[in-house]
N, C-alpha and C positions, 0 to 999 in steps of 0.2 A: 797718619794712623798705623804704620808700619812701627814707628819709634816707640809708640805706645806699647803696642803687643810684643816687643822687646823688652821692654819695662816690667810689663806683666810677668814676663817669662821666670823673672828674680824676685820672687816676694820676699825672700829671705833679707834682702835690702831695702826696706821703706825708705831709708834714709836718702839711698840713691833717686827714688822717687820723689823726695822732697827737693834736693839740689837741683835736678833736671827742671822740677816746674818753677824753680825760683830762677834759674838761668833763661828759661824760655821766656818768663814773664820781663824780667829784667832787657831781655834782647828787644822783645816787644815794646817796652816802654822806651829804649835810647832809640830804636827806630822812628818810633811816631814822633819822639821830641826832634829827633835829627829833620823829617819832613816838615813839621811845624816851624821849625827855625829857618829852613832853607826857603819855604814858602813866604815867610816873614820876610827874609833878608829880599826875596824878589819882589815883593809887594814895596819895600822902603826904597830901593833901587828903581 
């Protein structure tokens, strides 16, 4: 929640908000894909 408030303090840069949103979404997607691959490998072994 603190990161969102820090971003809200800079309304002159909505592009930064967009980039941060993309980064957070990509990191979340990568993390979930990593965990899915990890469990799949464990299931195969």
